N, C-alpha and C positions, 0 to 999 in steps of 0.2 A: 421792960419788955412784957408784953401781954402773955400770960400763961396759957399754953395750949390746952383746951378742954380734953378730958380723958374719957374715952368710951371703950367698951369691950368691942374688939374687932368683929366678933360674931354678930353682936347686936347691931353694930353700925352697918355691917354687910346686909343684914336682913332689911334694914330701912332703905338702903340704896336699891336693892332689888325691887322692893315694893314701889319705890318712886319710879323706877324704870318701867315697871308694868303699867303704872298709872299714866306714864308718858307715851304708851303705845308701842313699846319695844316688843319684838316678837318673842315667843317662847324659846326659840332656838338661841336668840341673842342673850336672853336673861339667864336661862337655866342650863344651856349647854356651853356657853362661852364665859360670860361674866361670873356665873355662879361657881364654875370650876376654879377660876383664878382667885375669887374671893375666899373660897375654902382654903386654897393654898396659902394665901396671905394670912388668914386666921391661924393656920397651923404654924406659920413662921413666927407670928406674934406670940403664940402660946409657948414656943420653944425659946424665944429670945427677949420678949418684952412683957412677960407675965400676962399675956392675953389682951393687953391694951394696945390699941392702934394709935400710932403717932406718925407725923410726917417723916420723922427719922426712920421709923420702921419701914415705911413705904419706900424711902430712898435706898435703904439697905437691901430690901427685897429686889428692887430693880437692878441694883449693882450685881447681885447674885445671878440674876437672869442674863444680864449682858455679858457676864464673864463665863457663862456655862460652856462646857465642852462635851459633845459637839455643840456648836451655836444653835440657838433657836431660829426659826424662820422670822424674817423681819415683820411679817404681818402679826405673828404671835407676840413679839416684843411690843409692837404698837398697841395691841390690845391690853397687854399688861400695864403699859404706861397710862393708858386711858383709865384703867381700873384704879390705879393708885391716885390719879388726879380726882376721880369721883370720890374716893374716900377722903382725900384732903379737903375737897369742897364740902363734903358732908360734915366734917369737923366744924366748919364755919356755918353750918345750918343750910347750905345750898344742896339739897338732895336731888334737884332736878337739873344738874349740870349736864351738858352734852357737848361733844367736840364740835368746834366750828371750823369749817374749811374756808381758807382764804378765797374770797370771791375775785375772779378776774374782772377788771373793769370793762364796761362796754366800750365799743368804738365810738368816739365822740364826733359829733357833727353839729351843724346849726339846728338840727331837728331833735336835740336831746330832750326838750320839753315834751315832744310828741312821744318819744320812747318811754318817758316816765309815766305818762297818762295811759299808754297802752299796757305797761306792766301792771299798773293798778287795776286796769280792766281785767287782765288775766287772773289776778288774785281774786277779784270779785266773782269770777266765773268758777272758782274752785279748783283751778289747775294746780298740780303739784309743783313745788318750788323748783326742783331740778328741771322739769319740763319748761317752766316759765323762763328760767335763766337761759336755757338752750335756745329757745325761740327768740328771746330779746337780743341775744348776741347776733343771731342771723339778721334780724331786722335792723339792728344798729349798723352792721356792716353794709347792708343794702342802702341805708340812708346816707352813709358816708360816700358810697359810689354815686348816689344821686347828686350829692353836693359837688363832687368832683366833675360831674357831667354838666354843671352849670345851673342846676335846679336851686332856686332861691326861695321858692314857695312850693309847698307840697301839692298845690293845685296845678302846678306845671308838669306833674308827672306824665311821662310818655312811655309808650311801649318800648322804645329804643333803650330807655334807662332800665326798664325791667329786664330786658335781655342782657344788658351790660352787667347788671348785678348777678344774674344767673350764671354768666360766663366766668365771673370772678370768684364765685363761691366754690369752696372745695367740695362740699357734699350737696349735690344737686337735689337729692331727695329731701334733705332738711330745708333747703331753700324753698322748694316748691310748697312744702307744708307750712312753713313759718310765714313766708311773704304773702302767699295766697290768703291766709287767714288775716294778716295785717291789712292788706288792701281791702278785703271785705269789711273789716272793722271801720276803716276810713270812710267807706261809702255809706255804711249804715249810720255813722255819726254825722254825716253831712259834710265831712271834710273834703271828700272827693265827690264831684258831680256824676262821675261815671264809675261803675263797678269794674275796676281794672284787674280784679283777681282772675278773671278768665284769660288774661293775657300771659299769666305765669306759665311757662312751659311745664308740661307734664313729664314726670320722670318715671319710667317703668321700674318697678322694684325688681332687682336681680335676685333670683332664687336659685342658688347653686344646687347641683345634684348632690344628694347626701353621699357620704363615704360608705363604701360597702366592702367588707372582708368576706371572702367565701368561707363555706363550712370547713374546707380543707385547711385554709389559712388559720382559722380560729383553732382547729384541732392542733395544728403545728405549734401555735403560740402556747397553748395549754401544756403541750408535751415538753416545751422548753423550760418551764418553770421548775425550779429546784424545790422539791418537796421534802428535802432532808432537813430544812431549817424551819423554825417557827414562822419567820417572816414570809418564807416561800409558801407555806400552807395558807397563811392569811391572804396573801396576794392571789393565790390560786382560787380561793373561795370568792374573793371580790370579782376577779375576772370572769369566773364561771357564772356568777349571778348576773353580771352585766350582759354577758353573751347569750345566756339561755333564757333569761327572763326579761331583759331589756330595761332594767331599772336605771333611773337617772343616778348620777353621782351623789346628789344630795340625799336621795332616798336610801342608797346603800350606806352612806355615812350615818344616817339616822336610824338604821335598823337596831332594834332592841330585842332582848330575850322575849318580851311580851308579844312581839310581832310573829314569832315562830310557834306554830302549833304542830308538834310532832305527831300527836294522835290523829288529827285530821289530815295531816300532810299538806299544810298550807302556810303561806306567808301572807299576812294581812297587814296593811298599813294605810295611812293617809298620805297621799302624795303631797310633798311640800309645794310643788309648783302650782298645782290645780286645786288643792284642798279637797280632792275627791278620794273616797275610799277605794282601794283596789286589793284584789286577792289573787295570789299567784300559787301555782302548784309547787310544793317542796319536792323537786325532782330527786330521785334516789342519789345521784352523784353529788347534788348540792347538799343533801342531808348528810351524806357520809363525810364530806370535807368539813362541814360546819361542826359536826360532833367531834371530829378529830382535832380541829383547831381550838374549839372551846375547852375540851377536856384535857388536852395535852400541850397546847402551845400558847393559849391566850394568857397574858399577864394576870396575876392575881389582883383583882380590883373590884370594888363595889359598884363601879359605874355600870349602868344598865345597858349601855351600848355594846354591841357585839365586837366591832372592829376598833382596836386601840393602836396607838403608836407603839413603836418598838424601841423608843429611847430608854436607856437604862435609868431606872429609879424615877421615871417621870412618864407614866402611862396616861395618855389623854385620848379622848375619842377622836377618830380621824375626821377631818373636814372634807367637804365636797371637793375642794381643790386638791387635797391629798389623794382622793380616789382617782381624779383625773391624772395626776402625776404617776400613780402606780400603774394604771392601765397603759399610759403612754410609754413608760419605761419597759414594760413587759413586751409591748409590740416591737419596740426598737431593738431590744436584746434578743428577740427571737430570730432575727435575720429575715423576717418577712419584708418584702419590698413595700414600704409605706410612703414612698415619695409621692408628693402631690395628693396625699390622703390624710384626713384627720386621724388622730390617734387616741382620743379620749373615750370614755364610756358611751358618749353620744354616738360615736361611730359604730359601736357594737349594737346600739339600739336600732339604728337604721339598717344595719346588716341583718338583724333578726327580722325586721319588718319585710325586707326584700326577700329573705329566705322563705318567710311564710307565704308571700305572694307567689313565689315560684312553685311552692308546693300545692297551689290551687286554692288557697284561702281567699275569701273576699274581704273587702274593706271593713265591714262591720265586725268580722271576727278579729282582724288585726287591730282594729280600734279597741276592742275589749281587752285584748292581750296587753296592749301598750298603755291602757288606762286613760285613753282620751275620751272626751265627752262628745266629740263630733268626728265623723269619718273624714271630713275635710282636712283635719289636722294630720291624719295618717298619711295623706298623699305627699306631704313634705318629706317623709322619711323614705318613701318607696321609689326605687329606680324604675324606669320603664323597662319592662321585660320584653326585649326585642323578639325573642323566640315566640312568645305567646302572641305578640302583635302580628308576626309573620303568618301565623296560622289563621288570623282573621282577615288577611288580605284577600280581596276579590281577584279572580283570574283576569288577566288582560285579554280582551277580545282579539281574535285573529283579524289581521288586516290583509286583504287580498292584493292590495297594491293597485287595484284598478281605480281610475278616477271617473266618477260619474259626472257627465256633462249635463248641465241643465239647458 
């Protein structure tokens, strides 16, 4: 049996992280997720395997995670498993391993060769792999419908077949985007004599009105939070930041001590979604609850992130999904009627925007507060203020009832 090479777990972890950075993984993925687990595994190896990483060490670490009480979230277990696989691959010299998702095969038809050529074309155009596969799945299903309709040669394509494919496709918007581009490609390649992309039905994009909670409802939710427990104070601070500043879940999760400037009274950060720097006022009520949580309730940890989990003996930075869950549970537990309304931090963001509009602020002001780069993005969050529109209505002219004969 081939002897497994021996490496210090710490050194092996550093090489794995360096390889991930070289492969283009984000800072959040490498330093906030994998690095945390790698440090945990290194500590486990120090205590049980003399600091040396082996596949046996990785297996025992995973067994410990799987049998933990209370159980970890399935997403966190999956990440731990991938980390162990990375270390096992690194032992074999493969530092650039990454998980592969099983690819669902495309719908097959007599036009499979055409599908393959179009897929190559999309790769050459620099499209992202997930986008390419999504488009090709739609195109393959469309060509299968064409075959069922009696088309034996792509040059026989008709408008009726295009409409038939449109009717059978679940997502009309995806069909319009994918098939329209595909038919335009066929015309430009000379495969079709007519540009039939114009025959693909247009699908208006549905833009639902954003969820809005009134100032009274938000005050009621805040008042319902139990401030007698460390978790309650943490959740109160999270909800208050989301409601009063409109921060996204990912930005709340990413908040570090460095982002808070108590002397200037500001919170400054780089938004994860846009990559743009944004500065927010450290409101007195936010300042007070943050200091209370950090000094009296936050678990003792060297982690730079402010908000940590409350699991005993395992304090980790909260993830964006955790922020969403916390805000949702607080809304549900408050008794506020949330039926037919969203419940995450994004709902509080749109509530803030609508409240600012009702106070008389214009779009550029709201845009700056929300940290958007264009005022057009702001309009997505803001409900139409019916009362203000009514004030803009022109008076209806009086009608005498007399009919003027010509």
